[in-house]
C-alpha positions as CSV (number, residue, x, y, z in Angstrom):
1,X,-20.3,-83.3,-17.1
2,X,-21.5,-85.6,-20.1
3,X,-19.9,-86.1,-23.8
4,X,-22.5,-86.5,-26.5
5,X,-20.3,-87.5,-29.9
6,X,-22.0,-89.8,-32.9
7,X,-20.2,-93.1,-33.5
8,X,-18.6,-95.0,-36.6
9,X,-22.1,-96.1,-37.5
10,X,-23.8,-91.9,-37.3
11,X,-25.3,-93.1,-34.2
12,X,-25.7,-90.7,-31.9
13,X,-23.9,-91.9,-28.2
14,X,-23.3,-90.5,-24.3
15,X,-21.0,-91.8,-22.3
16,X,-21.1,-91.3,-18.3
17,X,-20.5,-88.2,-16.6
18,X,-17.6,-87.0,-15.0
19,X,-16.3,-84.2,-12.9
20,X,-13.7,-81.8,-13.6
21,X,-11.8,-78.7,-12.0
22,X,-11.7,-74.8,-12.9
23,X,-9.8,-72.2,-11.7
24,X,-11.2,-69.2,-12.1
25,X,-8.2,-66.9,-12.7
26,X,-8.8,-63.9,-10.4
27,X,-9.0,-59.9,-12.0
28,X,-5.3,-58.3,-12.3
29,X,-5.6,-55.5,-8.9
30,X,-3.5,-52.3,-8.8
31,X,-3.9,-50.6,-5.2
32,X,-2.8,-46.9,-4.1
33,X,-0.2,-47.2,-1.2
34,X,0.6,-43.7,-1.3
35,X,-0.1,-40.1,-2.2
36,X,2.1,-36.8,-1.7
37,X,0.9,-33.5,-3.8
38,X,1.7,-30.2,-3.0
39,X,-1.2,-28.3,-4.9
40,X,-2.9,-25.5,-3.9
41,X,-5.8,-23.3,-5.4
42,X,-4.9,-21.3,-8.7
43,X,-1.6,-23.0,-8.9
44,X,0.2,-26.3,-10.1
45,X,2.2,-28.6,-8.4
46,X,3.6,-31.9,-8.4
47,X,1.8,-35.4,-7.4
48,X,3.3,-38.3,-6.7
49,X,1.5,-41.7,-6.3
50,X,2.6,-45.2,-4.9
51,X,0.7,-48.0,-6.9
52,X,1.3,-51.6,-5.8
53,X,0.6,-55.0,-8.3
54,X,-1.6,-57.5,-5.9
55,X,-2.1,-59.9,-9.4
56,X,0.5,-61.8,-11.0
57,X,2.9,-60.3,-12.9
58,X,2.4,-58.2,-15.8
59,X,3.8,-57.2,-19.3
60,X,3.9,-54.1,-21.2
61,X,1.9,-52.2,-18.5
62,X,0.8,-48.2,-19.1
63,X,-0.7,-45.9,-16.1
64,X,-3.0,-43.1,-17.3
65,X,-4.1,-41.1,-14.7
66,X,-7.3,-39.6,-15.4
67,X,-9.2,-35.8,-13.7
68,X,-12.3,-36.9,-12.7
69,X,-15.0,-34.0,-13.9
70,X,-12.2,-32.0,-15.1
71,X,-11.7,-30.2,-11.8
72,X,-7.8,-30.6,-12.0
73,X,-5.4,-30.8,-15.4
74,X,-2.5,-33.5,-15.2
75,X,0.2,-32.6,-17.1
76,X,-1.7,-29.7,-18.3
77,X,-4.4,-31.8,-19.7
78,X,-7.5,-34.2,-18.7
79,X,-5.0,-36.9,-18.9
80,X,-1.9,-38.3,-18.9
81,X,0.0,-41.4,-19.2
82,X,3.2,-43.1,-17.9
83,X,4.8,-46.5,-19.2
84,X,5.9,-49.1,-16.8
85,X,6.8,-51.9,-18.8
86,X,7.1,-55.3,-16.8
87,X,5.4,-55.0,-13.1
88,X,6.0,-58.3,-11.1
89,X,3.4,-59.1,-8.6
90,X,3.4,-57.5,-5.1
91,X,5.8,-54.7,-6.6
92,X,5.4,-51.2,-5.9
93,X,5.9,-47.9,-8.8
94,X,5.8,-44.8,-8.0
95,X,5.0,-42.2,-10.7
96,X,4.7,-38.3,-10.6
97,X,2.4,-35.9,-12.3
98,X,2.3,-32.4,-12.8
99,X,-1.3,-31.3,-11.3
100,X,-2.8,-27.3,-11.4
101,X,-6.0,-26.1,-9.7
102,X,-7.2,-23.5,-11.8
103,X,-7.9,-20.6,-9.9
104,X,-11.6,-21.0,-9.3
105,X,-10.9,-24.3,-7.7
106,X,-11.9,-24.2,-4.0
107,X,-9.6,-25.7,-1.4
108,X,-10.9,-29.7,-0.6
109,X,-10.1,-32.8,-1.7
110,X,-10.7,-33.9,-5.6
111,X,-10.6,-37.1,-7.0
112,X,-7.9,-39.0,-10.1
113,X,-8.6,-42.1,-11.8
114,X,-5.8,-44.1,-12.4
115,X,-6.1,-47.4,-14.5
116,X,-3.2,-49.7,-15.8
117,X,-3.3,-51.2,-19.2
118,X,-1.1,-54.5,-19.7
119,X,-0.9,-57.7,-22.0
120,X,-1.6,-61.0,-20.5
121,X,0.5,-63.8,-20.9
122,X,-0.9,-65.1,-24.4
123,X,-0.3,-61.9,-25.9
124,X,-4.0,-59.7,-25.4
125,X,-4.8,-56.2,-24.3
126,X,-7.0,-55.9,-21.3
127,X,-7.4,-53.9,-18.7
128,X,-7.4,-53.8,-14.6
129,X,-10.3,-52.1,-12.8
130,X,-9.3,-48.0,-12.7
131,X,-8.4,-46.9,-8.7
132,X,-9.3,-43.8,-7.2
133,X,-6.7,-41.3,-5.9
134,X,-7.8,-38.1,-4.1
135,X,-5.4,-35.4,-4.4
136,X,-5.5,-32.8,-1.6
137,X,-5.7,-29.2,-3.2
138,X,-4.5,-26.2,-0.8
139,X,-7.2,-24.0,-0.3
140,X,-6.2,-19.8,0.1
141,X,-4.8,-17.8,2.0
142,X,-7.0,-16.3,4.5
143,X,-7.2,-12.6,5.2
144,X,-8.4,-10.3,8.2
145,X,-7.8,-7.0,9.8
146,X,-7.1,-6.5,13.0
147,X,-7.1,-3.0,14.9
148,X,-7.8,-1.0,11.9
149,X,-6.6,2.5,13.2
150,X,-8.1,5.8,11.5
151,X,-6.4,9.0,12.4
152,X,-8.4,11.8,10.4
153,X,-9.9,15.2,10.8
154,X,-11.5,17.4,8.1
155,X,-9.3,19.5,6.0
156,X,-5.7,18.0,7.6
157,X,-3.8,15.3,6.3
158,X,-4.4,11.5,8.4
159,X,-3.2,7.8,8.5
160,X,-5.0,4.9,8.8
161,X,-3.3,2.0,10.3
162,X,-3.6,-1.9,10.7
163,X,-2.7,-5.4,10.6
164,X,-3.2,-7.9,8.2
165,X,-3.0,-11.6,9.3
166,X,-3.1,-14.9,7.2
167,X,-5.7,-17.2,9.3
168,X,-5.1,-19.8,6.2
169,X,-3.0,-22.9,5.8
170,X,-1.4,-21.4,2.9
171,X,1.6,-18.8,2.9
172,X,0.9,-16.0,1.3
173,X,3.8,-14.2,-1.1
174,X,4.6,-10.4,-2.3
175,X,1.3,-9.6,-0.6
176,X,0.9,-5.8,-0.9
177,X,-2.1,-4.2,0.2
178,X,-4.7,-2.0,-1.6
179,X,-7.2,0.4,0.1
180,X,-9.9,2.5,-0.5
181,X,-13.1,4.4,0.0
182,X,-16.1,5.4,-1.1
183,X,-16.0,8.9,0.3
184,X,-15.0,11.5,-2.7
185,X,-13.9,13.4,0.3
186,X,-11.4,11.1,1.2
187,X,-8.1,11.2,-1.1
188,X,-5.1,8.7,-0.2
189,X,-2.0,9.8,-1.2
190,X,-0.9,6.3,-1.9
191,X,-3.4,3.6,-2.1
192,X,-0.8,0.3,-1.9
193,X,1.7,-0.8,0.7
194,X,3.9,-3.8,0.5
195,X,4.1,-6.4,3.1
196,X,6.1,-9.0,1.4
197,X,5.9,-13.1,2.4
198,X,3.4,-14.1,5.4
199,X,3.2,-17.0,6.4
200,X,0.4,-19.2,8.2
201,X,-0.4,-17.8,11.6
202,X,2.0,-14.5,10.9
203,X,0.8,-10.7,10.7
204,X,2.2,-7.9,9.1
205,X,1.4,-4.1,9.5
206,X,0.5,-0.9,6.9
207,X,0.2,2.8,7.4
208,X,-1.3,5.0,4.3
209,X,-1.2,8.4,4.2
210,X,-4.8,10.5,3.4
211,X,-5.8,14.0,3.1
212,X,-9.8,14.4,3.8
213,X,-11.7,17.8,2.1
214,X,-11.9,20.7,4.0
215,X,-15.6,20.9,2.7
216,X,-15.4,17.4,4.1
217,X,-18.3,16.5,6.6
218,X,-17.3,15.0,10.3
219,X,-18.5,11.6,10.5
220,X,-17.6,8.4,10.2
221,X,-15.9,6.6,7.1
222,X,-15.7,3.3,5.2
223,X,-12.8,1.8,4.0
224,X,-12.1,-1.3,2.2
225,X,-9.4,-3.2,1.9
226,X,-8.0,-5.9,-0.4
227,X,-5.0,-7.8,-0.2
228,X,-3.1,-8.6,-3.8
229,X,-0.4,-11.6,-3.6
230,X,1.4,-14.1,-5.7
231,X,-0.2,-17.5,-6.5
232,X,1.1,-20.4,-6.7
233,X,1.9,-20.5,-10.3
234,X,3.3,-17.5,-10.2
235,X,-0.1,-15.4,-11.4
236,X,-1.7,-12.4,-9.3
237,X,-4.2,-13.3,-7.3
238,X,-6.2,-11.1,-4.3
239,X,-8.9,-11.6,-1.3
240,X,-12.4,-10.0,-1.3
241,X,-12.6,-6.7,0.3
242,X,-12.1,-6.5,3.9
243,X,-14.0,-3.6,5.2
244,X,-14.0,-1.9,8.0
245,X,-14.9,2.0,9.3
246,X,-13.3,4.6,10.8
247,X,-14.4,8.3,12.0
248,X,-13.2,12.4,10.2
249,X,-13.4,14.6,13.3
250,X,-14.2,17.7,13.0
251,X,-11.4,20.8,12.5
252,X,-10.5,22.4,15.6
253,X,-10.5,26.2,15.5
254,X,-6.9,27.2,14.8
255,X,-7.1,31.0,13.2
256,X,-9.8,33.5,13.8
257,X,-9.8,36.2,11.1
258,X,-11.1,40.2,11.7
259,X,-11.5,42.8,8.7
260,X,-10.0,46.5,9.7
261,X,-11.7,49.4,9.2
262,X,-13.3,47.6,6.1
263,X,-15.8,50.6,5.1
264,X,-15.7,50.9,0.7
265,X,-17.4,53.3,-1.5
266,X,-18.9,52.0,-5.0
267,X,-16.5,51.9,-7.9
268,X,-13.4,52.1,-5.5
269,X,-10.8,50.3,-4.5
270,X,-8.7,50.1,-1.2
271,X,-6.2,48.2,1.1
272,X,-8.2,45.2,2.7
273,X,-6.7,44.9,6.4
274,X,-7.1,41.8,8.1
275,X,-5.8,40.7,11.7
276,X,-5.1,36.7,11.4
277,X,-4.8,35.3,15.5
278,X,-3.5,31.9,16.1
279,X,-6.5,30.8,18.8
280,X,-5.0,27.3,18.6
281,X,-2.6,25.0,20.8
282,X,0.6,24.9,18.6
283,X,2.6,26.8,16.6
284,X,1.6,26.9,13.1
285,X,4.1,27.5,10.3
286,X,4.1,28.7,6.7
287,X,0.6,29.9,7.1
288,X,-1.0,31.2,3.9
289,X,-4.0,33.4,3.4
290,X,-6.3,34.4,0.1
291,X,-9.6,36.0,-0.5
292,X,-12.3,34.4,-2.5
293,X,-13.6,37.4,-4.2
294,X,-16.8,37.2,-5.4
295,X,-19.2,40.0,-7.1
296,X,-19.0,42.8,-6.6
297,X,-15.5,42.1,-5.3
298,X,-12.2,41.9,-7.1
299,X,-8.8,41.5,-6.2
300,X,-5.6,42.3,-8.1
301,X,-3.5,41.0,-5.0
302,X,-5.4,38.5,-3.1
303,X,-2.5,36.6,-1.1
304,X,-0.9,36.9,2.1
305,X,2.0,35.0,3.7
306,X,2.8,34.7,7.5
307,X,6.3,32.9,8.3
308,X,4.9,31.6,11.7
309,X,2.6,32.3,14.3
310,X,2.6,30.9,17.9
311,X,-0.7,30.4,20.0
312,X,-2.4,34.0,20.6
313,X,0.0,36.0,18.4
314,X,-1.8,38.0,15.7
315,X,-0.7,39.4,13.0
316,X,-2.2,41.9,9.9
317,X,-2.1,40.8,6.4
318,X,-3.3,43.6,3.5
319,X,-5.0,42.8,0.2
320,X,-6.3,45.0,-2.8
321,X,-9.8,44.9,-2.7
322,X,-12.1,46.7,-5.6
323,X,-15.6,47.6,-5.6
324,X,-17.5,47.4,-8.9
325,X,-19.4,50.2,-9.7
326,X,-22.7,48.1,-9.8
327,X,-22.3,47.7,-6.3
328,X,-25.2,48.8,-4.1
329,X,-24.3,49.8,0.0
330,X,-24.6,47.0,1.9
331,X,-22.5,44.8,4.4
332,X,-20.8,41.8,2.4
333,X,-19.3,38.4,3.5
334,X,-15.5,38.2,1.6
335,X,-14.3,34.4,2.3
336,X,-10.5,33.3,3.0
337,X,-9.1,30.3,2.4
338,X,-6.2,29.4,4.4
339,X,-3.6,26.8,4.4
340,X,-0.9,26.1,7.4
341,X,1.8,23.6,8.5
342,X,2.4,22.3,12.0
343,X,5.7,21.7,13.4
344,X,5.6,18.2,12.1
345,X,5.2,18.9,8.6
346,X,1.8,18.1,8.2
347,X,-0.1,20.5,6.0
348,X,-4.1,21.6,7.0
349,X,-6.5,23.4,4.5
350,X,-8.5,25.3,7.2
351,X,-12.4,25.2,6.5
352,X,-13.2,28.5,4.4
353,X,-14.0,32.3,6.7
354,X,-15.6,35.1,6.3
355,X,-15.0,38.3,7.0
356,X,-17.4,41.8,6.8
357,X,-17.2,44.0,4.5
358,X,-19.4,47.6,4.1
359,X,-20.2,48.8,0.8
360,X,-21.2,52.9,1.5
361,X,-21.2,56.4,0.1
362,X,-18.5,58.1,1.8
363,X,-19.9,61.3,3.9
364,X,-19.0,65.0,4.0
365,X,-17.2,66.2,0.4
366,X,-17.6,62.6,-1.0
367,X,-20.8,61.4,-2.1
368,X,-24.1,62.8,-3.4
369,X,-23.0,65.9,-1.5
370,X,-19.5,66.5,-3.6
371,X,-21.7,66.3,-7.1
372,X,-24.0,68.8,-5.7
373,X,-20.9,71.2,-5.1
374,X,-19.1,70.4,-7.9
375,X,-22.0,71.1,-10.5
376,X,-22.8,74.6,-8.5
377,X,-19.2,75.8,-8.5
378,X,-18.9,74.4,-12.8
379,X,-22.1,76.5,-13.3
380,X,-20.7,79.7,-11.7
381,X,-17.4,79.5,-14.0
382,X,-19.6,79.3,-17.0
383,X,-21.5,82.3,-16.0
384,X,-18.9,84.6,-15.0
385,X,-16.9,83.4,-18.1
386,X,-20.1,84.2,-20.6
387,X,-20.1,87.6,-18.2
388,X,-17.1,88.7,-19.4
389,X,-17.2,87.4,-22.9
390,X,-20.0,89.8,-23.2
391,X,-17.8,92.6,-22.0
392,X,-15.4,92.7,-24.2
């Protein structure tokens, strides 16, 4: 190093070069030594982070923890601070923060920046280089439906059973199964089934009753199961729909109907007798049959009841049936609707059945012949009465 100066006479002088030593001051560094968190997607948890002062003694230190990119919330915001005070060299300090992951957060590791501000020995404010912290966010539970069992028959009550398994790394609390089907002919008695808590790798079974309309066609049906559960923060969360298929089988023959002497005149009312036979292989109870009349028929007493029918047993039912005056001679079909109960209490709605009813003018004294005879008799009475009056 060379020094230049002015002497007493104002003449510029330069002294001999000399060597001096300068010791640079290293940056004060704070190193992350440990991170623990229990944060899950869609919830909040506690983050504990430990830092070590690898520099010299630090005065009035303050730690600021910030979310990189805003993916996580720290104490409800983008950043939060903790006052440390004096921080000796090589000393460790542990800080805790409440960290929340929004519902849209996917499982994975997210970065937080830890920055330490402090005051130097000379009283100047300074900041250390930020240290990055990796925070693991546990993903949502991962559900699947195993062994779905669909037991459904056209016009009957049925059931859907299955097993829900939690394949994810986090437990699921207060789990509820919600089932639906886009088929308008399948109606569930209850659409939800509570399963309780399902730990990681554990399973729980569900069973839901349904009714299939008697007008439904047999064949495969789609079903959707959504798993609803309580998130880490207590908010309701749900899985994506889990889909499977099941078959609705045709309704077996259980009842056979036959009309007895079903012939009626135009503009008449009479009893319609129908024989009903249990053609199945199981006892049927609470057999209820009703007429579904349409013009030219009406009925003032369209319902009948049989308490039970054993396999092969026959009973005769009676209904009132009226034929309108606008009817024409022909053979018509009258529809019968029936419901029965099995011995285990399941109610079955039978597919509509048809019986033949004939409309015809009666022969013999009835019909046109009777009308002609009546007119002739009336004419004779009028003629005789007139002759008698003239004689008087």
